[in-house]
N, C-alpha and C positions, 0 to 999 in steps of 0.2 A: 751565356749559360746554355748548355745543351741539355735539355730535359724534355722527355716525352710529354710531360704535362703542360708544357707551354704551347698554346695553340692560338695566339693572338689576343689573349685576354687583356693585354695592356691597353687596348682600345677603350675598354669600359671599366677597367679596375685599377688603373694607375692613379696614384695620388688621391684616393677616395677615403672617406671616413667610414669605418666599419663599427658595428656594435657586436660585443661578445654575447653570444647566445648560450647561456649556461645549460648544462644537461637537464636541470630541473624544468626549465622553460620548454626545452625540446620534448621532454617526457610528457608534458602537459598537453601536447598537441594531439589531435585526433589520430586514431589508429590508421586512418586512410591517408593522412598527410605525409608527404615526403618531399625532400629536395635532393639535389645532387651537388656535390662539390664541383665548382667551376674548373677545377684543375685535374683531379684524379677521377672524377665522376663517382666517387663513393656515394652510396645512398645514405642520406641522413633522415632517420625516422624517429618516432617516439621511443623506439627501442635502441637507439644509437649508443647511449651511455657515455657520451663524451661531449665536451663543449665544442662549439663551432662559432663561426663568424659570419655576419651577413651585412650587406649594404643597409643603409638606414631604412630603405623602403622594403627590405627583406626580399628583394628580387633575386640577388646573386648571393649564393652561399659558398663558404669555404671551410673545409674541415680543418681541425686544429693542426694536423701535420703539415698540410699545404700552407696554412697561414704562417707557421714557423719557418718553413722553407723559403717563402717568397716575400715576407713582410718588408725586408730591406729593398729588394729589387723593385717592388711596386710602391714603396714609400707610403704604406698605409698608416693611418692614425686610428686609434680605437677610442670611441666615445665612452666616456666614464659615466 
């Protein structure tokens, strides 16, 4: 797959379990808090207005669009 967003993330994000971070949870974060999508680098803030995904320790974040684009390639599972 030739995609500008792929920059070696498979080293840390292949076959990992993610949790869905709903927009209400994201909106409850401090106004100073933010993360970036590990693929497209979009800024995820409390004003983001969309769901996102994160590793269980919330270290790596993935926007919903990139999650949908790469979920099969990276073989992610989502914790319920």
